[in-house]
Predicted model as a PDB file, atoms N, CA, C, CB and O in Angstrom, pLDDT in the B-factor column:
MODEL        1                                                                  
ATOM      1  N   MET A   1     134.127 159.250 158.626  1.00 44.00           N  
ATOM      2  CA  MET A   1     135.522 160.516 158.272  1.00 44.00           C  
ATOM      3  C   MET A   1     137.197 159.669 157.988  1.00 44.00           C  
ATOM      4  CB  MET A   1     135.794 161.808 160.148  1.00 44.00           C  
ATOM      5  O   MET A   1     137.652 158.846 158.782  1.00 44.00           O  
ATOM      6  N   GLU A   2     137.660 159.954 157.147  1.00 49.00           N  
ATOM      7  CA  GLU A   2     138.818 159.847 157.027  1.00 49.00           C  
ATOM      8  C   GLU A   2     139.741 160.004 157.549  1.00 49.00           C  
ATOM      9  CB  GLU A   2     138.998 160.118 156.514  1.00 49.00           C  
ATOM     10  O   GLU A   2     139.911 161.178 157.880  1.00 49.00           O  
ATOM     11  N   MET A   3     140.759 159.109 157.905  1.00 57.00           N  
ATOM     12  CA  MET A   3     141.950 159.534 158.638  1.00 57.00           C  
ATOM     13  C   MET A   3     142.368 160.409 157.795  1.00 57.00           C  
ATOM     14  CB  MET A   3     142.983 158.537 159.006  1.00 57.00           C  
ATOM     15  O   MET A   3     141.963 161.322 158.515  1.00 57.00           O  
ATOM     16  N   ASP A   4     142.829 160.980 156.887  1.00 64.00           N  
ATOM     17  CA  ASP A   4     143.444 161.702 156.492  1.00 64.00           C  
ATOM     18  C   ASP A   4     143.154 163.134 156.123  1.00 64.00           C  
ATOM     19  CB  ASP A   4     143.775 161.139 155.831  1.00 64.00           C  
ATOM     20  O   ASP A   4     143.679 163.970 155.387  1.00 64.00           O  
ATOM     21  N   GLU A   5     142.240 163.092 156.826  1.00 84.00           N  
ATOM     22  CA  GLU A   5     140.840 164.737 156.117  1.00 84.00           C  
ATOM     23  C   GLU A   5     141.932 165.629 157.200  1.00 84.00           C  
ATOM     24  CB  GLU A   5     138.048 164.756 156.905  1.00 84.00           C  
ATOM     25  O   GLU A   5     142.443 165.480 158.309  1.00 84.00           O  
ATOM     26  N   ASP A   6     141.909 166.528 156.204  1.00 93.00           N  
ATOM     27  CA  ASP A   6     142.031 167.512 157.480  1.00 93.00           C  
ATOM     28  C   ASP A   6     141.807 168.186 158.660  1.00 93.00           C  
ATOM     29  CB  ASP A   6     142.046 167.956 157.391  1.00 93.00           C  
ATOM     30  O   ASP A   6     142.303 167.192 159.192  1.00 93.00           O  
ATOM     31  N   MET A   7     141.512 168.995 159.700  1.00 94.00           N  
ATOM     32  CA  MET A   7     141.132 169.175 161.035  1.00 94.00           C  
ATOM     33  C   MET A   7     141.739 170.179 162.268  1.00 94.00           C  
ATOM     34  CB  MET A   7     141.238 167.990 161.412  1.00 94.00           C  
ATOM     35  O   MET A   7     142.841 170.602 162.618  1.00 94.00           O  
ATOM     36  N   VAL A   8     140.794 170.254 162.558  1.00 96.00           N  
ATOM     37  CA  VAL A   8     141.602 170.016 164.322  1.00 96.00           C  
ATOM     38  C   VAL A   8     141.134 169.368 165.056  1.00 96.00           C  
ATOM     39  CB  VAL A   8     141.750 171.058 165.297  1.00 96.00           C  
ATOM     40  O   VAL A   8     140.112 168.687 164.973  1.00 96.00           O  
ATOM     41  N   MET A   9     141.984 169.540 166.029  1.00 96.00           N  
ATOM     42  CA  MET A   9     141.705 168.715 167.395  1.00 96.00           C  
ATOM     43  C   MET A   9     141.788 169.170 169.122  1.00 96.00           C  
ATOM     44  CB  MET A   9     142.694 167.652 167.271  1.00 96.00           C  
ATOM     45  O   MET A   9     142.482 170.113 169.501  1.00 96.00           O  
ATOM     46  N   MET A  10     140.881 168.244 170.135  1.00 96.00           N  
ATOM     47  CA  MET A  10     141.036 168.770 170.829  1.00 96.00           C  
ATOM     48  C   MET A  10     142.874 167.642 171.834  1.00 96.00           C  
ATOM     49  CB  MET A  10     139.366 169.026 171.344  1.00 96.00           C  
ATOM     50  O   MET A  10     142.394 166.542 172.110  1.00 96.00           O  
ATOM     51  N   LYS A  11     144.072 167.643 172.205  1.00 95.00           N  
ATOM     52  CA  LYS A  11     144.438 166.467 172.248  1.00 95.00           C  
ATOM     53  C   LYS A  11     145.730 166.892 173.335  1.00 95.00           C  
ATOM     54  CB  LYS A  11     144.703 165.768 170.708  1.00 95.00           C  
ATOM     55  O   LYS A  11     146.402 167.907 173.150  1.00 95.00           O  
ATOM     56  N   ASN A  12     145.863 166.349 174.001  1.00 95.00           N  
ATOM     57  CA  ASN A  12     145.881 166.237 175.643  1.00 95.00           C  
ATOM     58  C   ASN A  12     146.865 167.696 175.799  1.00 95.00           C  
ATOM     59  CB  ASN A  12     146.766 164.446 176.412  1.00 95.00           C  
ATOM     60  O   ASN A  12     148.029 168.065 175.646  1.00 95.00           O  
ATOM     61  N   GLY A  13     145.401 168.267 176.247  1.00 95.00           N  
ATOM     62  CA  GLY A  13     144.271 169.838 176.815  1.00 95.00           C  
ATOM     63  C   GLY A  13     145.150 171.319 175.437  1.00 95.00           C  
ATOM     64  O   GLY A  13     145.202 172.537 175.603  1.00 95.00           O  
ATOM     65  N   LYS A  14     145.734 170.390 174.104  1.00 96.00           N  
ATOM     66  CA  LYS A  14     146.104 171.603 173.147  1.00 96.00           C  
ATOM     67  C   LYS A  14     145.403 171.950 171.501  1.00 96.00           C  
ATOM     68  CB  LYS A  14     147.662 171.359 172.924  1.00 96.00           C  
ATOM     69  O   LYS A  14     144.664 171.414 170.676  1.00 96.00           O  
ATOM     70  N   MET A  15     146.050 172.982 171.656  1.00 98.00           N  
ATOM     71  CA  MET A  15     144.917 172.669 169.720  1.00 98.00           C  
ATOM     72  C   MET A  15     145.726 172.321 168.782  1.00 98.00           C  
ATOM     73  CB  MET A  15     144.058 174.213 168.749  1.00 98.00           C  
ATOM     74  O   MET A  15     146.728 172.904 168.367  1.00 98.00           O  
ATOM     75  N   MET A  16     144.734 170.260 168.107  1.00 97.00           N  
ATOM     76  CA  MET A  16     146.218 170.474 167.083  1.00 97.00           C  
ATOM     77  C   MET A  16     145.153 170.938 166.513  1.00 97.00           C  
ATOM     78  CB  MET A  16     147.431 169.217 166.276  1.00 97.00           C  
ATOM     79  O   MET A  16     143.989 171.191 166.824  1.00 97.00           O  
ATOM     80  N   MET A  17     146.505 171.040 164.692  1.00 95.00           N  
ATOM     81  CA  MET A  17     145.555 170.192 163.443  1.00 95.00           C  
ATOM     82  C   MET A  17     146.114 169.243 163.147  1.00 95.00           C  
ATOM     83  CB  MET A  17     145.257 170.795 162.091  1.00 95.00           C  
ATOM     84  O   MET A  17     147.207 168.779 163.472  1.00 95.00           O  
ATOM     85  N   MET A  18     145.230 168.885 162.409  1.00 93.00           N  
ATOM     86  CA  MET A  18     146.174 167.551 161.396  1.00 93.00           C  
ATOM     87  C   MET A  18     145.603 168.594 160.057  1.00 93.00           C  
ATOM     88  CB  MET A  18     145.362 165.156 161.414  1.00 93.00           C  
ATOM     89  O   MET A  18     144.939 169.629 160.010  1.00 93.00           O  
ATOM     90  N   LYS A  19     146.371 167.544 158.865  1.00 92.00           N  
ATOM     91  CA  LYS A  19     146.534 168.586 158.075  1.00 92.00           C  
ATOM     92  C   LYS A  19     147.252 167.596 156.739  1.00 92.00           C  
ATOM     93  CB  LYS A  19     147.504 169.917 158.877  1.00 92.00           C  
ATOM     94  O   LYS A  19     148.367 167.361 157.205  1.00 92.00           O  
ATOM     95  N   ASN A  20     147.206 167.001 155.542  1.00 91.00           N  
ATOM     96  CA  ASN A  20     147.398 166.187 155.083  1.00 91.00           C  
ATOM     97  C   ASN A  20     148.472 165.388 155.262  1.00 91.00           C  
ATOM     98  CB  ASN A  20     147.225 166.463 154.307  1.00 91.00           C  
ATOM     99  O   ASN A  20     149.602 165.228 154.800  1.00 91.00           O  
ATOM    100  N   GLY A  21     147.029 164.489 156.903  1.00 88.00           N  
ATOM    101  CA  GLY A  21     147.514 162.770 157.467  1.00 88.00           C  
ATOM    102  C   GLY A  21     148.986 163.391 158.696  1.00 88.00           C  
ATOM    103  O   GLY A  21     149.826 162.726 159.302  1.00 88.00           O  
ATOM    104  N   GLN A  22     148.770 164.762 158.654  1.00 93.00           N  
ATOM    105  CA  GLN A  22     150.452 164.993 159.601  1.00 93.00           C  
ATOM    106  C   GLN A  22     150.091 165.825 161.559  1.00 93.00           C  
ATOM    107  CB  GLN A  22     151.798 166.793 158.216  1.00 93.00           C  
ATOM    108  O   GLN A  22     150.053 167.055 161.568  1.00 93.00           O  
ATOM    109  N   THR A  23     150.016 165.574 162.042  1.00 93.00           N  
ATOM    110  CA  THR A  23     149.913 165.951 163.226  1.00 93.00           C  
ATOM    111  C   THR A  23     150.248 166.516 163.494  1.00 93.00           C  
ATOM    112  CB  THR A  23     150.004 165.613 163.861  1.00 93.00           C  
ATOM    113  O   THR A  23     151.355 166.203 163.930  1.00 93.00           O  
ATOM    114  N   MET A  24     149.690 168.936 163.744  1.00 96.00           N  
ATOM    115  CA  MET A  24     151.125 169.408 163.911  1.00 96.00           C  
ATOM    116  C   MET A  24     150.190 171.054 165.401  1.00 96.00           C  
ATOM    117  CB  MET A  24     152.196 170.123 161.566  1.00 96.00           C  
ATOM    118  O   MET A  24     149.059 171.516 165.554  1.00 96.00           O  
ATOM    119  N   PRO A  25     151.324 171.244 165.952  1.00 97.00           N  
ATOM    120  CA  PRO A  25     149.883 172.981 166.401  1.00 97.00           C  
ATOM    121  C   PRO A  25     149.336 173.217 165.750  1.00 97.00           C  
ATOM    122  CB  PRO A  25     150.081 174.530 166.652  1.00 97.00           C  
ATOM    123  O   PRO A  25     149.516 173.167 164.534  1.00 97.00           O  
ATOM    124  N   MET A  26     148.291 173.630 166.451  1.00 97.00           N  
ATOM    125  CA  MET A  26     147.684 174.542 165.772  1.00 97.00           C  
ATOM    126  C   MET A  26     148.109 176.120 165.897  1.00 97.00           C  
ATOM    127  CB  MET A  26     146.418 174.330 166.102  1.00 97.00           C  
ATOM    128  O   MET A  26     148.046 176.806 166.917  1.00 97.00           O  
ATOM    129  N   ASP A  27     148.470 176.441 164.854  1.00 95.00           N  
ATOM    130  CA  ASP A  27     149.860 177.971 165.261  1.00 95.00           C  
ATOM    131  C   ASP A  27     148.875 179.836 165.377  1.00 95.00           C  
ATOM    132  CB  ASP A  27     151.520 178.160 163.041  1.00 95.00           C  
ATOM    133  O   ASP A  27     149.341 180.967 165.523  1.00 95.00           O  
ATOM    134  N   MET A  28     147.651 179.417 165.249  1.00 96.00           N  
ATOM    135  CA  MET A  28     146.814 180.000 164.742  1.00 96.00           C  
ATOM    136  C   MET A  28     145.154 179.901 164.993  1.00 96.00           C  
ATOM    137  CB  MET A  28     147.181 179.772 163.705  1.00 96.00           C  
ATOM    138  O   MET A  28     144.450 178.896 164.899  1.00 96.00           O  
ATOM    139  N   ASP A  29     144.665 181.597 165.427  1.00 97.00           N  
ATOM    140  CA  ASP A  29     143.036 180.467 165.153  1.00 97.00           C  
ATOM    141  C   ASP A  29     142.819 180.628 163.383  1.00 97.00           C  
ATOM    142  CB  ASP A  29     141.036 181.383 166.252  1.00 97.00           C  
ATOM    143  O   ASP A  29     143.556 180.907 162.437  1.00 97.00           O  
ATOM    144  N   MET A  30     141.788 180.379 163.514  1.00 95.00           N  
ATOM    145  CA  MET A  30     140.454 179.665 162.031  1.00 95.00           C  
ATOM    146  C   MET A  30     139.455 179.809 161.714  1.00 95.00           C  
ATOM    147  CB  MET A  30     139.980 178.565 161.887  1.00 95.00           C  
ATOM    148  O   MET A  30     138.635 180.060 162.597  1.00 95.00           O  
ATOM    149  N   THR A  31     139.050 179.738 160.473  1.00 96.00           N  
ATOM    150  CA  THR A  31     137.272 180.333 160.927  1.00 96.00           C  
ATOM    151  C   THR A  31     137.540 178.911 159.652  1.00 96.00           C  
ATOM    152  CB  THR A  31     136.184 182.689 160.495  1.00 96.00           C  
ATOM    153  O   THR A  31     138.344 179.019 158.726  1.00 96.00           O  
ATOM    154  N   LEU A  32     136.992 178.118 159.805  1.00 95.00           N  
ATOM    155  CA  LEU A  32     135.955 176.743 158.759  1.00 95.00           C  
ATOM    156  C   LEU A  32     135.226 176.463 158.212  1.00 95.00           C  
ATOM    157  CB  LEU A  32     135.492 176.000 158.875  1.00 95.00           C  
ATOM    158  O   LEU A  32     134.179 176.666 158.826  1.00 95.00           O  
ATOM    159  N   SER A  33     134.910 175.680 156.442  1.00 94.00           N  
ATOM    160  CA  SER A  33     134.093 177.030 155.674  1.00 94.00           C  
ATOM    161  C   SER A  33     132.647 177.147 155.913  1.00 94.00           C  
ATOM    162  CB  SER A  33     134.171 176.972 154.027  1.00 94.00           C  
ATOM    163  O   SER A  33     131.852 177.510 155.045  1.00 94.00           O  
ATOM    164  N   ASP A  34     132.276 176.773 157.324  1.00 95.00           N  
ATOM    165  CA  ASP A  34     131.051 176.378 157.644  1.00 95.00           C  
ATOM    166  C   ASP A  34     131.110 178.219 157.803  1.00 95.00           C  
ATOM    167  CB  ASP A  34     130.704 175.034 159.041  1.00 95.00           C  
ATOM    168  O   ASP A  34     130.420 178.911 157.055  1.00 95.00           O  
ATOM    169  N   GLY A  35     131.835 178.718 158.651  1.00 96.00           N  
ATOM    170  CA  GLY A  35     131.913 180.753 159.349  1.00 96.00           C  
ATOM    171  C   GLY A  35     132.092 179.850 160.597  1.00 96.00           C  
ATOM    172  O   GLY A  35     131.308 180.347 161.405  1.00 96.00           O  
ATOM    173  N   THR A  36     132.979 178.301 161.477  1.00 96.00           N  
ATOM    174  CA  THR A  36     133.155 178.094 162.508  1.00 96.00           C  
ATOM    175  C   THR A  36     133.643 178.784 163.068  1.00 96.00           C  
ATOM    176  CB  THR A  36     133.474 177.367 162.661  1.00 96.00           C  
ATOM    177  O   THR A  36     132.603 179.442 163.096  1.00 96.00           O  
ATOM    178  N   LYS A  37     134.600 179.629 163.874  1.00 97.00           N  
ATOM    179  CA  LYS A  37     135.583 179.458 164.369  1.00 97.00           C  
ATOM    180  C   LYS A  37     136.050 179.625 165.748  1.00 97.00           C  
ATOM    181  CB  LYS A  37     136.073 179.925 163.762  1.00 97.00           C  
ATOM    182  O   LYS A  37     135.717 180.396 166.647  1.00 97.00           O  
ATOM    183  N   VAL A  38     137.186 178.393 165.632  1.00 97.00           N  
ATOM    184  CA  VAL A  38     138.299 178.103 166.334  1.00 97.00           C  
ATOM    185  C   VAL A  38     139.578 178.884 166.228  1.00 97.00           C  
ATOM    186  CB  VAL A  38     138.540 176.924 166.067  1.00 97.00           C  
ATOM    187  O   VAL A  38     140.413 179.128 165.357  1.00 97.00           O  
ATOM    188  N   MET A  39     139.253 179.329 168.209  1.00 97.00           N  
ATOM    189  CA  MET A  39     140.833 179.758 168.586  1.00 97.00           C  
ATOM    190  C   MET A  39     141.760 179.052 169.340  1.00 97.00           C  
ATOM    191  CB  MET A  39     140.887 180.873 169.274  1.00 97.00           C  
ATOM    192  O   MET A  39     141.211 178.259 170.105  1.00 97.00           O  
ATOM    193  N   MET A  40     142.552 179.058 169.375  1.00 97.00           N  
ATOM    194  CA  MET A  40     144.002 178.134 170.188  1.00 97.00           C  
ATOM    195  C   MET A  40     143.726 178.169 170.687  1.00 97.00           C  
ATOM    196  CB  MET A  40     145.260 178.141 170.499  1.00 97.00           C  
ATOM    197  O   MET A  40     144.308 177.179 171.130  1.00 97.00           O  
ATOM    198  N   ASP A  41     142.742 178.616 171.943  1.00 97.00           N  
ATOM    199  CA  ASP A  41     142.625 177.676 173.604  1.00 97.00           C  
ATOM    200  C   ASP A  41     141.512 177.069 173.583  1.00 97.00           C  
ATOM    201  CB  ASP A  41     142.562 178.549 175.127  1.00 97.00           C  
ATOM    202  O   ASP A  41     140.789 177.203 174.570  1.00 97.00           O  
ATOM    203  N   GLY A  42     141.082 176.281 172.527  1.00 97.00           N  
ATOM    204  CA  GLY A  42     139.598 175.767 172.375  1.00 97.00           C  
ATOM    205  C   GLY A  42     138.723 176.111 171.950  1.00 97.00           C  
ATOM    206  O   GLY A  42     138.148 175.607 170.985  1.00 97.00           O  
ATOM    207  N   THR A  43     138.246 177.501 172.847  1.00 97.00           N  
ATOM    208  CA  THR A  43     137.101 178.300 172.432  1.00 97.00           C  
ATOM    209  C   THR A  43     136.676 177.536 170.946  1.00 97.00           C  
ATOM    210  CB  THR A  43     137.557 180.056 172.292  1.00 97.00           C  
ATOM    211  O   THR A  43     137.659 177.183 170.295  1.00 97.00           O  
ATOM    212  N   VAL A  44     135.404 177.252 170.359  1.00 97.00           N  
ATOM    213  CA  VAL A  44     134.762 177.175 169.433  1.00 97.00           C  
ATOM    214  C   VAL A  44     134.195 178.470 169.529  1.00 97.00           C  
ATOM    215  CB  VAL A  44     134.010 176.089 169.364  1.00 97.00           C  
ATOM    216  O   VAL A  44     134.363 179.141 170.547  1.00 97.00           O  
ATOM    217  N   MET A  45     133.358 178.996 168.298  1.00 97.00           N  
ATOM    218  CA  MET A  45     133.482 179.970 168.022  1.00 97.00           C  
ATOM    219  C   MET A  45     131.449 179.887 166.904  1.00 97.00           C  
ATOM    220  CB  MET A  45     135.299 180.159 167.322  1.00 97.00           C  
ATOM    221  O   MET A  45     131.774 180.426 165.846  1.00 97.00           O  
ATOM    222  N   MET A  46     130.534 179.674 166.816  1.00 93.00           N  
ATOM    223  CA  MET A  46     130.277 178.426 165.936  1.00 93.00           C  
ATOM    224  C   MET A  46     129.502 179.520 164.862  1.00 93.00           C  
ATOM    225  CB  MET A  46     129.207 176.889 166.745  1.00 93.00           C  
ATOM    226  O   MET A  46     129.913 180.657 165.090  1.00 93.00           O  
ATOM    227  N   ALA A  47     128.898 179.498 164.198  1.00 89.00           N  
ATOM    228  CA  ALA A  47     128.668 180.299 162.620  1.00 89.00           C  
ATOM    229  C   ALA A  47     127.149 180.419 163.267  1.00 89.00           C  
ATOM    230  CB  ALA A  47     128.947 179.205 160.680  1.00 89.00           C  
ATOM    231  O   ALA A  47     126.473 180.807 162.314  1.00 89.00           O  
ATOM    232  N   ASP A  48     126.256 180.276 164.436  1.00 93.00           N  
ATOM    233  CA  ASP A  48     125.392 181.276 164.878  1.00 93.00           C  
ATOM    234  C   ASP A  48     125.396 181.559 165.497  1.00 93.00           C  
ATOM    235  CB  ASP A  48     124.611 181.378 164.939  1.00 93.00           C  
ATOM    236  O   ASP A  48     124.266 181.927 165.820  1.00 93.00           O  
ATOM    237  N   GLY A  49     126.655 181.877 166.724  1.00 94.00           N  
ATOM    238  CA  GLY A  49     127.962 183.014 166.945  1.00 94.00           C  
ATOM    239  C   GLY A  49     127.163 182.651 168.419  1.00 94.00           C  
ATOM    240  O   GLY A  49     126.820 183.563 169.171  1.00 94.00           O  
ATOM    241  N   THR A  50     126.955 181.470 168.682  1.00 96.00           N  
ATOM    242  CA  THR A  50     127.631 180.270 170.252  1.00 96.00           C  
ATOM    243  C   THR A  50     128.642 179.520 170.318  1.00 96.00           C  
ATOM    244  CB  THR A  50     126.829 179.095 170.697  1.00 96.00           C  
ATOM    245  O   THR A  50     129.243 178.739 169.581  1.00 96.00           O  
ATOM    246  N   THR A  51     128.715 179.931 171.402  1.00 97.00           N  
ATOM    247  CA  THR A  51     130.527 179.863 171.282  1.00 97.00           C  
ATOM    248  C   THR A  51     131.036 177.648 172.476  1.00 97.00           C  
ATOM    249  CB  THR A  51     131.483 182.319 172.887  1.00 97.00           C  
ATOM    250  O   THR A  51     130.240 176.715 172.588  1.00 97.00           O  
ATOM    251  N   ARG A  52     131.371 177.658 172.600  1.00 96.00           N  
ATOM    252  CA  ARG A  52     131.505 176.365 173.939  1.00 96.00           C  
ATOM    253  C   ARG A  52     132.699 175.687 173.423  1.00 96.00           C  
ATOM    254  CB  ARG A  52     130.017 175.025 174.132  1.00 96.00           C  
ATOM    255  O   ARG A  52     133.011 175.846 172.243  1.00 96.00           O  
ATOM    256  N   MET A  53     133.590 174.736 174.424  1.00 97.00           N  
ATOM    257  CA  MET A  53     135.031 174.917 174.546  1.00 97.00           C  
ATOM    258  C   MET A  53     135.403 173.775 173.629  1.00 97.00           C  
ATOM    259  CB  MET A  53     135.664 174.841 176.108  1.00 97.00           C  
ATOM    260  O   MET A  53     134.515 172.954 173.856  1.00 97.00           O  
ATOM    261  N   MET A  54     136.226 173.246 172.704  1.00 96.00           N  
ATOM    262  CA  MET A  54     136.164 171.814 172.587  1.00 96.00           C  
ATOM    263  C   MET A  54     137.290 171.059 173.715  1.00 96.00           C  
ATOM    264  CB  MET A  54     136.514 171.444 170.943  1.00 96.00           C  
ATOM    265  O   MET A  54     138.462 171.140 174.082  1.00 96.00           O  
ATOM    266  N   MET A  55     135.744 170.105 174.022  1.00 96.00           N  
ATOM    267  CA  MET A  55     136.851 168.722 175.229  1.00 96.00           C  
ATOM    268  C   MET A  55     138.161 167.517 174.895  1.00 96.00           C  
ATOM    269  CB  MET A  55     135.653 167.451 175.818  1.00 96.00           C  
ATOM    270  O   MET A  55     138.428 167.016 173.803  1.00 96.00           O  
ATOM    271  N   GLU A  56     138.817 167.279 176.189  1.00 96.00           N  
ATOM    272  CA  GLU A  56     139.956 166.137 174.855  1.00 96.00           C  
ATOM    273  C   GLU A  56     139.111 165.304 174.431  1.00 96.00           C  
ATOM    274  CB  GLU A  56     141.426 165.001 175.441  1.00 96.00           C  
ATOM    275  O   GLU A  56     138.038 165.029 174.967  1.00 96.00           O  
ATOM    276  N   GLY A  57     139.772 164.640 172.959  1.00 95.00           N  
ATOM    277  CA  GLY A  57     139.386 164.523 172.047  1.00 95.00           C  
ATOM    278  C   GLY A  57     138.734 164.983 171.233  1.00 95.00           C  
ATOM    279  O   GLY A  57     138.765 164.485 170.107  1.00 95.00           O  
ATOM    280  N   GLU A  58     138.256 165.632 171.395  1.00 96.00           N  
ATOM    281  CA  GLU A  58     136.716 166.280 170.015  1.00 96.00           C  
ATOM    282  C   GLU A  58     137.812 166.859 168.766  1.00 96.00           C  
ATOM    283  CB  GLU A  58     135.254 168.339 170.840  1.00 96.00           C  
ATOM    284  O   GLU A  58     139.019 167.067 168.890  1.00 96.00           O  
ATOM    285  N   ALA A  59     137.180 166.990 167.864  1.00 95.00           N  
ATOM    286  CA  ALA A  59     138.439 167.037 167.176  1.00 95.00           C  
ATOM    287  C   ALA A  59     136.757 167.952 165.577  1.00 95.00           C  
ATOM    288  CB  ALA A  59     139.742 164.721 166.933  1.00 95.00           C  
ATOM    289  O   ALA A  59     135.683 168.394 165.985  1.00 95.00           O  
ATOM    290  N   MET A  60     136.945 167.941 164.838  1.00 95.00           N  
ATOM    291  CA  MET A  60     136.234 169.713 163.843  1.00 95.00           C  
ATOM    292  C   MET A  60     136.924 169.257 163.348  1.00 95.00           C  
ATOM    293  CB  MET A  60     136.232 171.571 164.070  1.00 95.00           C  
ATOM    294  O   MET A  60     137.991 168.931 163.868  1.00 95.00           O  
ATOM    295  N   THR A  61     136.648 169.052 162.227  1.00 95.00           N  
ATOM    296  CA  THR A  61     137.039 169.426 160.449  1.00 95.00           C  
ATOM    297  C   THR A  61     136.441 170.484 160.511  1.00 95.00           C  
ATOM    298  CB  THR A  61     136.474 168.461 159.033  1.00 95.00           C  
ATOM    299  O   THR A  61     135.527 170.960 161.184  1.00 95.00           O  
ATOM    300  N   MET A  62     137.929 171.190 158.667  1.00 94.00           N  
ATOM    301  CA  MET A  62     137.298 171.989 158.411  1.00 94.00           C  
ATOM    302  C   MET A  62     135.931 172.538 157.479  1.00 94.00           C  
ATOM    303  CB  MET A  62     138.031 172.286 158.335  1.00 94.00           C  
ATOM    304  O   MET A  62     135.827 173.622 156.906  1.00 94.00           O  
ATOM    305  N   ALA A  63     134.918 171.396 157.535  1.00 94.00           N  
ATOM    306  CA  ALA A  63     133.572 171.763 157.081  1.00 94.00           C  
ATOM    307  C   ALA A  63     132.773 172.428 157.931  1.00 94.00           C  
ATOM    308  CB  ALA A  63     132.882 170.735 156.714  1.00 94.00           C  
ATOM    309  O   ALA A  63     131.964 173.263 157.527  1.00 94.00           O  
ATOM    310  N   GLY A  64     132.996 171.977 159.786  1.00 93.00           N  
ATOM    311  CA  GLY A  64     132.792 172.167 160.548  1.00 93.00           C  
ATOM    312  C   GLY A  64     131.440 170.988 161.140  1.00 93.00           C  
ATOM    313  O   GLY A  64     130.293 171.322 161.433  1.00 93.00           O  
ATOM    314  N   LYS A  65     131.878 169.933 161.173  1.00 93.00           N  
ATOM    315  CA  LYS A  65     131.630 168.157 161.380  1.00 93.00           C  
ATOM    316  C   LYS A  65     132.001 168.381 162.660  1.00 93.00           C  
ATOM    317  CB  LYS A  65     132.640 166.798 160.455  1.00 93.00           C  
ATOM    318  O   LYS A  65     133.153 168.812 162.692  1.00 93.00           O  
ATOM    319  N   MET A  66     131.166 168.191 164.477  1.00 91.00           N  
ATOM    320  CA  MET A  66     132.039 168.207 165.402  1.00 91.00           C  
ATOM    321  C   MET A  66     132.342 165.700 165.477  1.00 91.00           C  
ATOM    322  CB  MET A  66     131.018 169.448 167.164  1.00 91.00           C  
ATOM    323  O   MET A  66     131.601 164.750 165.223  1.00 91.00           O  
ATOM    324  N   THR A  67     134.212 165.888 166.098  1.00 89.00           N  
ATOM    325  CA  THR A  67     133.378 164.581 166.155  1.00 89.00           C  
ATOM    326  C   THR A  67     134.447 163.859 167.210  1.00 89.00           C  
ATOM    327  CB  THR A  67     133.106 163.682 164.452  1.00 89.00           C  
ATOM    328  O   THR A  67     135.496 164.478 167.390  1.00 89.00           O  
ATOM    329  N   ASN A  68     134.257 162.518 167.970  1.00 87.00           N  
ATOM    330  CA  ASN A  68     134.882 162.472 168.855  1.00 87.00           C  
ATOM    331  C   ASN A  68     136.298 161.038 168.174  1.00 87.00           C  
ATOM    332  CB  ASN A  68     133.714 162.242 170.209  1.00 87.00           C  
ATOM    333  O   ASN A  68     136.130 159.903 167.727  1.00 87.00           O  
ATOM    334  N   MET A  69     137.336 161.717 168.375  1.00 77.00           N  
ATOM    335  CA  MET A  69     138.584 161.561 168.400  1.00 77.00           C  
ATOM    336  C   MET A  69     138.807 159.692 169.079  1.00 77.00           C  
ATOM    337  CB  MET A  69     139.207 162.973 169.385  1.00 77.00           C  
ATOM    338  O   MET A  69     138.658 158.770 168.278  1.00 77.00           O  
ATOM    339  N   GLN A  70     139.043 159.491 170.085  1.00 66.00           N  
ATOM    340  CA  GLN A  70     138.541 158.277 171.002  1.00 66.00           C  
ATOM    341  C   GLN A  70     137.536 156.670 169.989  1.00 66.00           C  
ATOM    342  CB  GLN A  70     137.223 159.290 172.310  1.00 66.00           C  
ATOM    343  O   GLN A  70     137.624 155.444 169.914  1.00 66.00           O  
ATOM    344  N   GLU A  71     136.578 157.938 169.357  1.00 63.00           N  
ATOM    345  CA  GLU A  71     135.563 156.744 168.193  1.00 63.00           C  
ATOM    346  C   GLU A  71     135.989 156.132 167.449  1.00 63.00           C  
ATOM    347  CB  GLU A  71     134.654 157.125 167.276  1.00 63.00           C  
ATOM    348  O   GLU A  71     135.943 154.914 167.276  1.00 63.00           O  
ATOM    349  N   LYS A  72     136.749 157.402 166.586  1.00 57.00           N  
ATOM    350  CA  LYS A  72     137.632 156.289 165.489  1.00 57.00           C  
ATOM    351  C   LYS A  72     139.412 155.770 166.097  1.00 57.00           C  
ATOM    352  CB  LYS A  72     137.898 157.389 163.648  1.00 57.00           C  
ATOM    353  O   LYS A  72     140.449 155.555 165.470  1.00 57.00           O  
ATOM    354  N   GLY A  73     139.169 155.739 167.177  1.00 56.00           N  
ATOM    355  CA  GLY A  73     140.374 155.227 167.017  1.00 56.00           C  
ATOM    356  C   GLY A  73     141.728 155.619 167.250  1.00 56.00           C  
ATOM    357  O   GLY A  73     142.500 154.687 167.474  1.00 56.00           O  
ATOM    358  N   MET A  74     142.185 156.734 167.252  1.00 54.00           N  
ATOM    359  CA  MET A  74     142.916 158.113 167.543  1.00 54.00           C  
ATOM    360  C   MET A  74     144.138 158.218 168.751  1.00 54.00           C  
ATOM    361  CB  MET A  74     141.718 159.146 167.993  1.00 54.00           C  
ATOM    362  O   MET A  74     144.699 159.291 168.970  1.00 54.00           O  
TER     363      MET A  74                                                      
ENDMDL                                                                          
END                                                                             
């Protein structure tokens, strides 16, 4: 994963968005390209309808791929 790839992440208990390499607070719910919905409170509704909460350090790309920021050294 590229460090400048756009994604949403849970950081310090808040949903953040990384866009063009800049991190900013998430200001609205988002629907990702695969149909996954990410809410400002960290709730993620997958395209298949299952829901979960994002945990501290987790991130999701705009394509809906989940990753862990600690593993990426961020």
